[in-house]
Jmol script that loads the backbone (N, CA, C; Angstrom):
load data "model"
ATOM      1  N   MET A   1       0.880  -1.128   0.016  1.00  0.00           N
ATOM      2  CA  MET A   1      -0.020   0.000   0.004  1.00  0.00           C
ATOM      3  C   MET A   1       0.860   1.179  -0.111  1.00  0.00           C
ATOM      4  N   PHE A   2       0.624   2.099  -0.947  1.00  0.00           N
ATOM      5  CA  PHE A   2       1.379   3.433  -1.068  1.00  0.00           C
ATOM      6  C   PHE A   2       0.606   4.418  -0.186  1.00  0.00           C
ATOM      7  N   PHE A   3       1.363   5.348   0.173  1.00  0.00           N
ATOM      8  CA  PHE A   3       0.775   6.489   1.001  1.00  0.00           C
ATOM      9  C   PHE A   3       1.255   7.756   0.331  1.00  0.00           C
ATOM     10  N   GLY A   4       0.447   8.448  -0.464  1.00  0.00           N
ATOM     11  CA  GLY A   4       0.825   9.646  -1.100  1.00  0.00           C
ATOM     12  C   GLY A   4       1.366   9.292  -2.463  1.00  0.00           C
ATOM     13  N   ILE A   5       1.591  10.271  -3.346  1.00  0.00           N
ATOM     14  CA  ILE A   5       2.240  10.074  -4.594  1.00  0.00           C
ATOM     15  C   ILE A   5       3.705  10.019  -4.505  1.00  0.00           C
ATOM     16  N   LEU A   6       4.324   9.054  -5.150  1.00  0.00           N
ATOM     17  CA  LEU A   6       5.864   9.007  -5.142  1.00  0.00           C
ATOM     18  C   LEU A   6       6.259   8.908  -6.557  1.00  0.00           C
ATOM     19  N   ILE A   7       6.917   9.982  -7.064  1.00  0.00           N
ATOM     20  CA  ILE A   7       7.482  10.026  -8.437  1.00  0.00           C
ATOM     21  C   ILE A   7       8.875  10.262  -8.450  1.00  0.00           C
ATOM     22  N   SER A   8       9.603   9.386  -9.171  1.00  0.00           N
ATOM     23  CA  SER A   8      11.066   9.497  -9.413  1.00  0.00           C
ATOM     24  C   SER A   8      11.350  10.798 -10.018  1.00  0.00           C
ATOM     25  N   LYS A   9      12.613  11.408  -9.573  1.00  0.00           N
ATOM     26  CA  LYS A   9      12.946  12.678 -10.150  1.00  0.00           C
ATOM     27  C   LYS A   9      13.310  12.516 -11.603  1.00  0.00           C
ATOM     28  N   ILE A  10      13.585  11.417 -12.100  1.00  0.00           N
ATOM     29  CA  ILE A  10      14.070  11.212 -13.450  1.00  0.00           C
ATOM     30  C   ILE A  10      13.065  10.613 -14.354  1.00  0.00           C
ATOM     31  N   ALA A  11      11.796  10.428 -13.784  1.00  0.00           N
ATOM     32  CA  ALA A  11      10.593  10.085 -14.568  1.00  0.00           C
ATOM     33  C   ALA A  11      10.106  11.322 -15.576  1.00  0.00           C
ATOM     34  N   GLN A  12       9.689  11.003 -16.748  1.00  0.00           N
ATOM     35  CA  GLN A  12       9.180  11.959 -17.633  1.00  0.00           C
ATOM     36  C   GLN A  12       7.749  11.800 -17.678  1.00  0.00           C
ATOM     37  N   ILE A  13       7.017  12.952 -17.166  1.00  0.00           N
ATOM     38  CA  ILE A  13       5.611  12.989 -17.038  1.00  0.00           C
ATOM     39  C   ILE A  13       4.986  14.051 -17.980  1.00  0.00           C
ATOM     40  N   GLY A  14       4.001  13.753 -18.802  1.00  0.00           N
ATOM     41  CA  GLY A  14       3.355  14.755 -19.580  1.00  0.00           C
ATOM     42  C   GLY A  14       3.788  14.866 -20.964  1.00  0.00           C
ATOM     43  N   PRO A  15       2.976  15.530 -21.761  1.00  0.00           N
ATOM     44  CA  PRO A  15       1.910  16.272 -21.447  1.00  0.00           C
ATOM     45  C   PRO A  15       0.589  15.396 -21.136  1.00  0.00           C
ATOM     46  N   ASN A  16      -0.474  16.027 -20.590  1.00  0.00           N
ATOM     47  CA  ASN A  16      -1.801  15.396 -20.443  1.00  0.00           C
ATOM     48  C   ASN A  16      -1.720  14.137 -19.689  1.00  0.00           C
ATOM     49  N   VAL A  17      -1.218  14.201 -18.456  1.00  0.00           N
ATOM     50  CA  VAL A  17      -1.142  13.041 -17.476  1.00  0.00           C
ATOM     51  C   VAL A  17      -1.878  13.507 -16.203  1.00  0.00           C
ATOM     52  N   SER A  18      -2.800  12.608 -15.792  1.00  0.00           N
ATOM     53  CA  SER A  18      -3.531  12.848 -14.537  1.00  0.00           C
ATOM     54  C   SER A  18      -3.135  11.596 -13.564  1.00  0.00           C
ATOM     55  N   ILE A  19      -2.616  11.879 -12.451  1.00  0.00           N
ATOM     56  CA  ILE A  19      -2.141  10.880 -11.497  1.00  0.00           C
ATOM     57  C   ILE A  19      -2.967  11.030 -10.153  1.00  0.00           C
ATOM     58  N   SER A  20      -3.658   9.972  -9.792  1.00  0.00           N
ATOM     59  CA  SER A  20      -4.493  10.017  -8.579  1.00  0.00           C
ATOM     60  C   SER A  20      -3.559   9.615  -7.436  1.00  0.00           C
ATOM     61  N   THR A  21      -4.139   9.473  -6.336  1.00  0.00           N
ATOM     62  CA  THR A  21      -3.497   9.229  -5.004  1.00  0.00           C
ATOM     63  C   THR A  21      -2.826   7.990  -4.882  1.00  0.00           C
ATOM     64  N   ASN A  22      -1.796   7.788  -4.089  1.00  0.00           N
ATOM     65  CA  ASN A  22      -1.064   6.536  -3.818  1.00  0.00           C
ATOM     66  C   ASN A  22      -0.451   5.942  -4.960  1.00  0.00           C
ATOM     67  N   ALA A  23      -0.022   6.658  -5.911  1.00  0.00           N
ATOM     68  CA  ALA A  23       0.701   6.168  -7.175  1.00  0.00           C
ATOM     69  C   ALA A  23       2.189   6.180  -6.851  1.00  0.00           C
ATOM     70  N   HIS A  24       2.743   5.155  -7.439  1.00  0.00           N
ATOM     71  CA  HIS A  24       4.263   5.112  -7.336  1.00  0.00           C
ATOM     72  C   HIS A  24       4.838   5.041  -8.799  1.00  0.00           C
ATOM     73  N   ILE A  25       5.656   5.956  -9.222  1.00  0.00           N
ATOM     74  CA  ILE A  25       6.215   6.109 -10.653  1.00  0.00           C
ATOM     75  C   ILE A  25       7.658   5.976 -10.484  1.00  0.00           C
ATOM     76  N   GLY A  26       8.267   4.861 -11.090  1.00  0.00           N
ATOM     77  CA  GLY A  26       9.661   4.494 -10.923  1.00  0.00           C
ATOM     78  C   GLY A  26      10.487   5.418 -11.909  1.00  0.00           C
ATOM     79  N   ALA A  27      11.857   5.264 -11.657  1.00  0.00           N
ATOM     80  CA  ALA A  27      12.811   6.009 -12.394  1.00  0.00           C
ATOM     81  C   ALA A  27      12.861   5.569 -13.841  1.00  0.00           C
ATOM     82  N   GLY A  28      13.007   6.637 -14.671  1.00  0.00           N
ATOM     83  CA  GLY A  28      12.946   6.363 -16.115  1.00  0.00           C
ATOM     84  C   GLY A  28      11.629   6.074 -16.784  1.00  0.00           C
ATOM     85  N   ALA A  29      10.608   6.048 -15.963  1.00  0.00           N
ATOM     86  CA  ALA A  29       9.234   5.890 -16.610  1.00  0.00           C
ATOM     87  C   ALA A  29       8.977   7.046 -17.393  1.00  0.00           C
ATOM     88  N   TRP A  30       8.066   6.863 -18.452  1.00  0.00           N
ATOM     89  CA  TRP A  30       7.776   7.867 -19.458  1.00  0.00           C
ATOM     90  C   TRP A  30       6.211   7.863 -19.662  1.00  0.00           C
ATOM     91  N   LEU A  31       5.548   8.865 -19.259  1.00  0.00           N
ATOM     92  CA  LEU A  31       4.103   8.917 -19.346  1.00  0.00           C
ATOM     93  C   LEU A  31       3.642  10.046 -20.112  1.00  0.00           C
ATOM     94  N   ILE A  32       2.817   9.745 -21.161  1.00  0.00           N
ATOM     95  CA  ILE A  32       2.242  10.784 -22.145  1.00  0.00           C
ATOM     96  C   ILE A  32       0.770  10.435 -22.303  1.00  0.00           C
ATOM     97  N   ASN A  33      -0.138  11.457 -22.192  1.00  0.00           N
ATOM     98  CA  ASN A  33      -1.625  11.279 -22.355  1.00  0.00           C
ATOM     99  C   ASN A  33      -2.151  10.142 -21.564  1.00  0.00           C
ATOM    100  N   TYR A  34      -2.053  10.058 -20.320  1.00  0.00           N
ATOM    101  CA  TYR A  34      -2.387   8.901 -19.548  1.00  0.00           C
ATOM    102  C   TYR A  34      -3.252   9.406 -18.257  1.00  0.00           C
ATOM    103  N   ILE A  35      -4.051   8.517 -17.797  1.00  0.00           N
ATOM    104  CA  ILE A  35      -4.759   8.566 -16.551  1.00  0.00           C
ATOM    105  C   ILE A  35      -4.444   7.571 -15.674  1.00  0.00           C
ATOM    106  N   ILE A  36      -3.774   7.827 -14.406  1.00  0.00           N
ATOM    107  CA  ILE A  36      -3.225   6.778 -13.607  1.00  0.00           C
ATOM    108  C   ILE A  36      -4.269   6.995 -12.403  1.00  0.00           C
ATOM    109  N   LEU A  37      -4.951   5.923 -11.995  1.00  0.00           N
ATOM    110  CA  LEU A  37      -5.872   5.856 -10.834  1.00  0.00           C
ATOM    111  C   LEU A  37      -5.144   5.431  -9.595  1.00  0.00           C
ATOM    112  N   ASP A  38      -5.897   5.305  -8.452  1.00  0.00           N
ATOM    113  CA  ASP A  38      -5.451   4.996  -7.152  1.00  0.00           C
ATOM    114  C   ASP A  38      -4.575   3.738  -7.023  1.00  0.00           C
ATOM    115  N   ASP A  39      -3.595   3.761  -6.251  1.00  0.00           N
ATOM    116  CA  ASP A  39      -2.729   2.555  -5.764  1.00  0.00           C
ATOM    117  C   ASP A  39      -2.188   1.815  -7.017  1.00  0.00           C
ATOM    118  N   VAL A  40      -1.614   2.622  -7.963  1.00  0.00           N
ATOM    119  CA  VAL A  40      -0.977   2.062  -9.216  1.00  0.00           C
ATOM    120  C   VAL A  40       0.567   2.128  -8.959  1.00  0.00           C
ATOM    121  N   GLY A  41       1.202   1.038  -9.357  1.00  0.00           N
ATOM    122  CA  GLY A  41       2.771   0.984  -9.249  1.00  0.00           C
ATOM    123  C   GLY A  41       3.280   0.852 -10.684  1.00  0.00           C
ATOM    124  N   ILE A  42       4.174   1.776 -10.981  1.00  0.00           N
ATOM    125  CA  ILE A  42       4.832   1.670 -12.312  1.00  0.00           C
ATOM    126  C   ILE A  42       6.275   1.566 -12.097  1.00  0.00           C
ATOM    127  N   LYS A  43       6.895   0.522 -12.574  1.00  0.00           N
ATOM    128  CA  LYS A  43       8.268   0.244 -12.261  1.00  0.00           C
ATOM    129  C   LYS A  43       9.143   1.060 -13.208  1.00  0.00           C
ATOM    130  N   PHE A  44      10.586   0.997 -13.028  1.00  0.00           N
ATOM    131  CA  PHE A  44      11.499   1.822 -13.841  1.00  0.00           C
ATOM    132  C   PHE A  44      11.474   1.429 -15.250  1.00  0.00           C
ATOM    133  N   SER A  45      11.849   2.435 -16.047  1.00  0.00           N
ATOM    134  CA  SER A  45      12.080   2.255 -17.470  1.00  0.00           C
ATOM    135  C   SER A  45      10.786   1.805 -18.209  1.00  0.00           C
ATOM    136  N   THR A  46       9.657   2.184 -17.785  1.00  0.00           N
ATOM    137  CA  THR A  46       8.397   1.775 -18.453  1.00  0.00           C
ATOM    138  C   THR A  46       7.903   2.992 -19.378  1.00  0.00           C
ATOM    139  N   CYS A  47       7.356   2.538 -20.508  1.00  0.00           N
ATOM    140  CA  CYS A  47       6.758   3.552 -21.427  1.00  0.00           C
ATOM    141  C   CYS A  47       5.296   3.438 -21.474  1.00  0.00           C
ATOM    142  N   LEU A  48       4.635   4.455 -21.140  1.00  0.00           N
ATOM    143  CA  LEU A  48       3.253   4.471 -21.171  1.00  0.00           C
ATOM    144  C   LEU A  48       2.841   5.712 -22.109  1.00  0.00           C
ATOM    145  N   TRP A  49       2.340   5.440 -23.339  1.00  0.00           N
ATOM    146  CA  TRP A  49       2.017   6.691 -24.151  1.00  0.00           C
ATOM    147  C   TRP A  49       1.013   6.198 -25.236  1.00  0.00           C
ATOM    148  N   ASN A  50       0.541   7.204 -25.813  1.00  0.00           N
ATOM    149  CA  ASN A  50      -0.404   6.992 -26.953  1.00  0.00           C
ATOM    150  C   ASN A  50      -0.264   8.009 -27.931  1.00  0.00           C
ATOM    151  N   CYS A  51      -1.086   7.907 -29.042  1.00  0.00           N
ATOM    152  CA  CYS A  51      -1.159   8.876 -30.077  1.00  0.00           C
ATOM    153  C   CYS A  51      -2.448   9.543 -30.048  1.00  0.00           C
ATOM    154  N   SER A  52      -2.646  10.326 -29.218  1.00  0.00           N
ATOM    155  CA  SER A  52      -3.879  11.260 -29.064  1.00  0.00           C
ATOM    156  C   SER A  52      -5.175  10.472 -28.622  1.00  0.00           C
ATOM    157  N   LEU A  53      -5.054   9.159 -28.184  1.00  0.00           N
ATOM    158  CA  LEU A  53      -6.261   8.546 -27.691  1.00  0.00           C
ATOM    159  C   LEU A  53      -6.153   8.151 -26.208  1.00  0.00           C
ATOM    160  N   ILE A  54      -7.205   7.825 -25.552  1.00  0.00           N
ATOM    161  CA  ILE A  54      -7.247   7.661 -24.113  1.00  0.00           C
ATOM    162  C   ILE A  54      -6.567   6.281 -23.657  1.00  0.00           C
ATOM    163  N   LEU A  55      -5.759   6.461 -22.649  1.00  0.00           N
ATOM    164  CA  LEU A  55      -5.288   5.219 -21.933  1.00  0.00           C
ATOM    165  C   LEU A  55      -5.575   5.367 -20.502  1.00  0.00           C
ATOM    166  N   LEU A  56      -6.125   4.410 -19.901  1.00  0.00           N
ATOM    167  CA  LEU A  56      -6.455   4.366 -18.516  1.00  0.00           C
ATOM    168  C   LEU A  56      -5.827   3.193 -17.822  1.00  0.00           C
ATOM    169  N   PHE A  57      -5.224   3.469 -16.713  1.00  0.00           N
ATOM    170  CA  PHE A  57      -4.684   2.442 -15.961  1.00  0.00           C
ATOM    171  C   PHE A  57      -5.359   2.284 -14.668  1.00  0.00           C
ATOM    172  N   GLY A  58      -5.959   1.206 -14.353  1.00  0.00           N
ATOM    173  CA  GLY A  58      -6.921   1.033 -13.278  1.00  0.00           C
ATOM    174  C   GLY A  58      -6.282   1.061 -11.906  1.00  0.00           C
ATOM    175  N   TRP A  59      -7.276   0.967 -10.949  1.00  0.00           N
ATOM    176  CA  TRP A  59      -6.915   0.941  -9.438  1.00  0.00           C
ATOM    177  C   TRP A  59      -6.172  -0.265  -9.216  1.00  0.00           C
ATOM    178  N   LYS A  60      -5.102  -0.041  -8.263  1.00  0.00           N
ATOM    179  CA  LYS A  60      -4.422  -1.212  -7.613  1.00  0.00           C
ATOM    180  C   LYS A  60      -3.673  -2.138  -8.704  1.00  0.00           C
ATOM    181  N   SER A  61      -3.326  -1.487  -9.809  1.00  0.00           N
ATOM    182  CA  SER A  61      -2.690  -2.177 -10.864  1.00  0.00           C
ATOM    183  C   SER A  61      -1.157  -1.939 -10.795  1.00  0.00           C
ATOM    184  N   SER A  62      -0.438  -2.722 -11.527  1.00  0.00           N
ATOM    185  CA  SER A  62       1.077  -2.522 -11.637  1.00  0.00           C
ATOM    186  C   SER A  62       1.541  -2.844 -13.063  1.00  0.00           C
ATOM    187  N   ILE A  63       2.582  -2.166 -13.410  1.00  0.00           N
ATOM    188  CA  ILE A  63       3.217  -2.514 -14.776  1.00  0.00           C
ATOM    189  C   ILE A  63       4.721  -2.726 -14.430  1.00  0.00           C
ATOM    190  N   GLY A  64       5.186  -3.761 -15.011  1.00  0.00           N
ATOM    191  CA  GLY A  64       6.641  -4.199 -14.804  1.00  0.00           C
ATOM    192  C   GLY A  64       7.604  -3.373 -15.568  1.00  0.00           C
ATOM    193  N   ARG A  65       8.915  -3.776 -15.198  1.00  0.00           N
ATOM    194  CA  ARG A  65      10.086  -2.991 -15.777  1.00  0.00           C
ATOM    195  C   ARG A  65      10.169  -3.272 -17.272  1.00  0.00           C
ATOM    196  N   TRP A  66      10.533  -2.300 -17.993  1.00  0.00           N
ATOM    197  CA  TRP A  66      10.785  -2.267 -19.465  1.00  0.00           C
ATOM    198  C   TRP A  66       9.539  -2.808 -20.144  1.00  0.00           C
ATOM    199  N   SER A  67       8.371  -2.497 -19.718  1.00  0.00           N
ATOM    200  CA  SER A  67       7.103  -2.749 -20.441  1.00  0.00           C
ATOM    201  C   SER A  67       6.683  -1.520 -21.154  1.00  0.00           C
ATOM    202  N   ARG A  68       5.786  -1.715 -22.127  1.00  0.00           N
ATOM    203  CA  ARG A  68       5.232  -0.615 -22.851  1.00  0.00           C
ATOM    204  C   ARG A  68       3.751  -0.843 -22.986  1.00  0.00           C
ATOM    205  N   VAL A  69       2.865   0.199 -22.643  1.00  0.00           N
ATOM    206  CA  VAL A  69       1.493   0.186 -22.773  1.00  0.00           C
ATOM    207  C   VAL A  69       1.149   1.393 -23.684  1.00  0.00           C
ATOM    208  N   GLN A  70       0.377   1.202 -24.712  1.00  0.00           N
ATOM    209  CA  GLN A  70       0.072   2.314 -25.593  1.00  0.00           C
ATOM    210  C   GLN A  70      -1.251   2.104 -26.390  1.00  0.00           C
ATOM    211  N   ALA A  71      -1.715   3.159 -26.806  1.00  0.00           N
ATOM    212  CA  ALA A  71      -2.882   3.138 -27.867  1.00  0.00           C
ATOM    213  C   ALA A  71      -2.499   3.930 -28.955  1.00  0.00           C
ATOM    214  N   GLU A  72      -2.889   3.494 -30.127  1.00  0.00           N
ATOM    215  CA  GLU A  72      -2.608   4.185 -31.312  1.00  0.00           C
ATOM    216  C   GLU A  72      -3.741   3.959 -32.440  1.00  0.00           C
ATOM    217  N   GLY A  73      -3.692   4.848 -33.302  1.00  0.00           N
ATOM    218  CA  GLY A  73      -4.798   4.764 -34.311  1.00  0.00           C
ATOM    219  C   GLY A  73      -5.622   5.978 -34.250  1.00  0.00           C
ATOM    220  N   ASP A  74      -6.839   6.025 -34.854  1.00  0.00           N
ATOM    221  CA  ASP A  74      -7.703   7.089 -34.964  1.00  0.00           C
ATOM    222  C   ASP A  74      -9.105   6.635 -34.535  1.00  0.00           C
ATOM    223  N   HIS A  75     -10.056   7.471 -34.618  1.00  0.00           N
ATOM    224  CA  HIS A  75     -11.445   7.070 -34.112  1.00  0.00           C
ATOM    225  C   HIS A  75     -12.052   5.981 -35.066  1.00  0.00           C
ATOM    226  N   LYS A  76     -11.514   5.660 -36.122  1.00  0.00           N
ATOM    227  CA  LYS A  76     -12.086   4.552 -36.937  1.00  0.00           C
ATOM    228  C   LYS A  76     -11.270   3.172 -36.707  1.00  0.00           C
ATOM    229  N   ALA A  77     -10.307   3.248 -35.785  1.00  0.00           N
ATOM    230  CA  ALA A  77      -9.614   1.965 -35.522  1.00  0.00           C
ATOM    231  C   ALA A  77     -10.520   0.999 -34.820  1.00  0.00           C
ATOM    232  N   LYS A  78     -10.114  -0.223 -34.934  1.00  0.00           N
ATOM    233  CA  LYS A  78     -10.884  -1.354 -34.229  1.00  0.00           C
ATOM    234  C   LYS A  78     -11.002  -1.091 -32.854  1.00  0.00           C
ATOM    235  N   LEU A  79     -10.008  -0.915 -32.126  1.00  0.00           N
ATOM    236  CA  LEU A  79     -10.045  -0.432 -30.702  1.00  0.00           C
ATOM    237  C   LEU A  79      -9.538   0.917 -30.614  1.00  0.00           C
ATOM    238  N   GLY A  80      -8.224   1.055 -30.730  1.00  0.00           N
ATOM    239  CA  GLY A  80      -7.703   2.483 -30.580  1.00  0.00           C
ATOM    240  C   GLY A  80      -7.551   3.043 -29.286  1.00  0.00           C
ATOM    241  N   VAL A  81      -7.768   2.237 -28.130  1.00  0.00           N
ATOM    242  CA  VAL A  81      -7.739   2.667 -26.810  1.00  0.00           C
ATOM    243  C   VAL A  81      -7.074   1.565 -26.089  1.00  0.00           C
ATOM    244  N   THR A  82      -6.456   1.887 -24.917  1.00  0.00           N
ATOM    245  CA  THR A  82      -6.064   0.805 -24.005  1.00  0.00           C
ATOM    246  C   THR A  82      -6.542   1.163 -22.574  1.00  0.00           C
ATOM    247  N   ILE A  83      -7.236   0.230 -22.016  1.00  0.00           N
ATOM    248  CA  ILE A  83      -7.841   0.381 -20.743  1.00  0.00           C
ATOM    249  C   ILE A  83      -7.437  -0.809 -19.997  1.00  0.00           C
ATOM    250  N   LEU A  84      -6.845  -0.716 -18.806  1.00  0.00           N
ATOM    251  CA  LEU A  84      -6.507  -1.778 -17.896  1.00  0.00           C
ATOM    252  C   LEU A  84      -7.312  -1.652 -16.655  1.00  0.00           C
ATOM    253  N   GLY A  85      -8.172  -2.601 -16.408  1.00  0.00           N
ATOM    254  CA  GLY A  85      -9.099  -2.484 -15.281  1.00  0.00           C
ATOM    255  C   GLY A  85      -8.428  -2.734 -13.968  1.00  0.00           C
ATOM    256  N   GLU A  86      -9.276  -2.755 -12.872  1.00  0.00           N
ATOM    257  CA  GLU A  86      -8.708  -2.781 -11.582  1.00  0.00           C
ATOM    258  C   GLU A  86      -7.958  -4.135 -11.274  1.00  0.00           C
ATOM    259  N   VAL A  87      -6.794  -4.040 -10.590  1.00  0.00           N
ATOM    260  CA  VAL A  87      -6.008  -5.082 -10.223  1.00  0.00           C
ATOM    261  C   VAL A  87      -5.447  -5.944 -11.458  1.00  0.00           C
ATOM    262  N   VAL A  88      -4.953  -5.172 -12.493  1.00  0.00           N
ATOM    263  CA  VAL A  88      -4.407  -5.822 -13.686  1.00  0.00           C
ATOM    264  C   VAL A  88      -2.849  -5.631 -13.467  1.00  0.00           C
ATOM    265  N   ASN A  89      -2.137  -6.715 -13.701  1.00  0.00           N
ATOM    266  CA  ASN A  89      -0.581  -6.684 -13.528  1.00  0.00           C
ATOM    267  C   ASN A  89      -0.014  -7.016 -14.937  1.00  0.00           C
ATOM    268  N   VAL A  90       0.775  -6.053 -15.370  1.00  0.00           N
ATOM    269  CA  VAL A  90       1.551  -6.217 -16.658  1.00  0.00           C
ATOM    270  C   VAL A  90       3.010  -6.567 -16.211  1.00  0.00           C
ATOM    271  N   GLU A  91       3.384  -7.851 -16.486  1.00  0.00           N
ATOM    272  CA  GLU A  91       4.704  -8.205 -16.073  1.00  0.00           C
ATOM    273  C   GLU A  91       5.792  -7.537 -16.803  1.00  0.00           C
ATOM    274  N   ASP A  92       7.003  -7.817 -16.434  1.00  0.00           N
ATOM    275  CA  ASP A  92       8.227  -7.226 -17.021  1.00  0.00           C
ATOM    276  C   ASP A  92       8.277  -7.572 -18.456  1.00  0.00           C
ATOM    277  N   GLU A  93       8.743  -6.528 -19.359  1.00  0.00           N
ATOM    278  CA  GLU A  93       9.047  -6.702 -20.691  1.00  0.00           C
ATOM    279  C   GLU A  93       7.806  -7.081 -21.522  1.00  0.00           C
ATOM    280  N   VAL A  94       6.623  -6.688 -21.185  1.00  0.00           N
ATOM    281  CA  VAL A  94       5.540  -7.015 -21.875  1.00  0.00           C
ATOM    282  C   VAL A  94       4.942  -5.710 -22.670  1.00  0.00           C
ATOM    283  N   VAL A  95       4.568  -5.892 -23.863  1.00  0.00           N
ATOM    284  CA  VAL A  95       4.085  -4.777 -24.673  1.00  0.00           C
ATOM    285  C   VAL A  95       2.421  -4.920 -24.932  1.00  0.00           C
ATOM    286  N   VAL A  96       1.746  -3.813 -24.562  1.00  0.00           N
ATOM    287  CA  VAL A  96       0.288  -3.965 -24.609  1.00  0.00           C
ATOM    288  C   VAL A  96      -0.206  -2.796 -25.517  1.00  0.00           C
ATOM    289  N   ILE A  97      -0.740  -3.094 -26.653  1.00  0.00           N
ATOM    290  CA  ILE A  97      -1.218  -2.024 -27.613  1.00  0.00           C
ATOM    291  C   ILE A  97      -2.669  -2.227 -27.983  1.00  0.00           C
ATOM    292  N   ASN A  98      -3.351  -1.212 -27.765  1.00  0.00           N
ATOM    293  CA  ASN A  98      -4.775  -1.132 -28.102  1.00  0.00           C
ATOM    294  C   ASN A  98      -5.622  -2.300 -27.519  1.00  0.00           C
ATOM    295  N   CYS A  99      -5.538  -2.449 -26.265  1.00  0.00           N
ATOM    296  CA  CYS A  99      -6.137  -3.618 -25.589  1.00  0.00           C
ATOM    297  C   CYS A  99      -7.092  -3.040 -24.524  1.00  0.00           C
ATOM    298  N   ILE A 100      -7.938  -3.915 -24.137  1.00  0.00           N
ATOM    299  CA  ILE A 100      -8.947  -3.715 -22.932  1.00  0.00           C
ATOM    300  C   ILE A 100      -8.663  -4.946 -22.105  1.00  0.00           C
ATOM    301  N   ALA A 101      -8.286  -4.788 -20.948  1.00  0.00           N
ATOM    302  CA  ALA A 101      -8.075  -5.942 -20.030  1.00  0.00           C
ATOM    303  C   ALA A 101      -9.153  -5.816 -18.860  1.00  0.00           C
ATOM    304  N   LEU A 102      -9.943  -6.698 -18.647  1.00  0.00           N
ATOM    305  CA  LEU A 102     -10.887  -6.672 -17.496  1.00  0.00           C
ATOM    306  C   LEU A 102     -10.140  -6.909 -16.159  1.00  0.00           C
ATOM    307  N   PRO A 103     -10.918  -6.641 -14.989  1.00  0.00           N
ATOM    308  CA  PRO A 103     -10.191  -6.688 -13.708  1.00  0.00           C
ATOM    309  C   PRO A 103      -9.578  -8.014 -13.278  1.00  0.00           C
ATOM    310  N   ASN A 104      -8.638  -7.995 -12.531  1.00  0.00           N
ATOM    311  CA  ASN A 104      -8.017  -9.264 -11.996  1.00  0.00           C
ATOM    312  C   ASN A 104      -7.290 -10.112 -13.007  1.00  0.00           C
ATOM    313  N   LYS A 105      -6.575  -9.464 -13.878  1.00  0.00           N
ATOM    314  CA  LYS A 105      -5.862 -10.242 -14.890  1.00  0.00           C
ATOM    315  C   LYS A 105      -4.392  -9.938 -14.739  1.00  0.00           C
ATOM    316  N   THR A 106      -3.530 -10.947 -15.164  1.00  0.00           N
ATOM    317  CA  THR A 106      -2.115 -10.914 -15.253  1.00  0.00           C
ATOM    318  C   THR A 106      -1.650 -10.907 -16.665  1.00  0.00           C
ATOM    319  N   LEU A 107      -1.061  -9.949 -17.303  1.00  0.00           N
ATOM    320  CA  LEU A 107      -0.543 -10.016 -18.649  1.00  0.00           C
ATOM    321  C   LEU A 107       0.935 -10.388 -18.646  1.00  0.00           C
ATOM    322  N   ASN A 108       1.295 -11.596 -19.059  1.00  0.00           N
ATOM    323  CA  ASN A 108       2.704 -12.012 -19.024  1.00  0.00           C
ATOM    324  C   ASN A 108       3.195 -12.276 -20.458  1.00  0.00           C
ATOM    325  N   VAL A 109       2.378 -12.036 -21.560  1.00  0.00           N
ATOM    326  CA  VAL A 109       2.843 -11.946 -22.880  1.00  0.00           C
ATOM    327  C   VAL A 109       2.362 -10.740 -23.523  1.00  0.00           C
ATOM    328  N   SER A 110       3.078 -10.365 -24.638  1.00  0.00           N
ATOM    329  CA  SER A 110       2.653  -9.148 -25.338  1.00  0.00           C
ATOM    330  C   SER A 110       1.346  -9.326 -26.100  1.00  0.00           C
ATOM    331  N   VAL A 111       0.515  -8.370 -26.150  1.00  0.00           N
ATOM    332  CA  VAL A 111      -0.861  -8.486 -26.814  1.00  0.00           C
ATOM    333  C   VAL A 111      -1.182  -7.128 -27.574  1.00  0.00           C
ATOM    334  N   GLN A 112      -1.834  -7.337 -28.642  1.00  0.00           N
ATOM    335  CA  GLN A 112      -2.214  -6.159 -29.509  1.00  0.00           C
ATOM    336  C   GLN A 112      -3.649  -6.380 -30.053  1.00  0.00           C
ATOM    337  N   GLN A 113      -4.385  -5.366 -29.971  1.00  0.00           N
ATOM    338  CA  GLN A 113      -5.850  -5.393 -30.633  1.00  0.00           C
ATOM    339  C   GLN A 113      -6.637  -6.591 -29.889  1.00  0.00           C
ATOM    340  N   GLU A 114      -6.547  -6.669 -28.615  1.00  0.00           N
ATOM    341  CA  GLU A 114      -7.304  -7.745 -27.889  1.00  0.00           C
ATOM    342  C   GLU A 114      -8.149  -7.207 -26.813  1.00  0.00           C
ATOM    343  N   ILE A 115      -9.277  -7.973 -26.527  1.00  0.00           N
ATOM    344  CA  ILE A 115     -10.136  -7.701 -25.329  1.00  0.00           C
ATOM    345  C   ILE A 115      -9.853  -9.013 -24.399  1.00  0.00           C
ATOM    346  N   ILE A 116      -9.163  -8.735 -23.329  1.00  0.00           N
ATOM    347  CA  ILE A 116      -8.766  -9.830 -22.393  1.00  0.00           C
ATOM    348  C   ILE A 116      -9.916  -9.996 -21.469  1.00  0.00           C
ATOM    349  N   LEU A 117     -10.582 -11.154 -21.462  1.00  0.00           N
ATOM    350  CA  LEU A 117     -11.773 -11.369 -20.590  1.00  0.00           C
ATOM    351  C   LEU A 117     -11.181 -11.972 -19.352  1.00  0.00           C
TER     352      LEU A 117
END
end "model"
wireframe off; spacefill off
backbone 0.3
color backbone group
């Protein structure tokens, strides 16, 4: 459990990033156009970005080292968004692009254009 927001001095945050309470952002993390909700842990050297579409990282979730989570495309794309629900854990070195993961999932392989039930 985190208490307050803890952001490494060498993390790159913004533009268009909203971070809720009890978040932990590791060294070398890069966040662009992102919404981070309560109790989220982001480890070092993680890339979270998109190309003008929404990304939402859910409550009590975590993303591993050297992982990348992004959304790309336009409004006509099949998904074009990435939303990770509550208690979703992305393990180290996993790439997630244009996916929706429902709550209580662990992503240990890279996925693209998927809805993870």
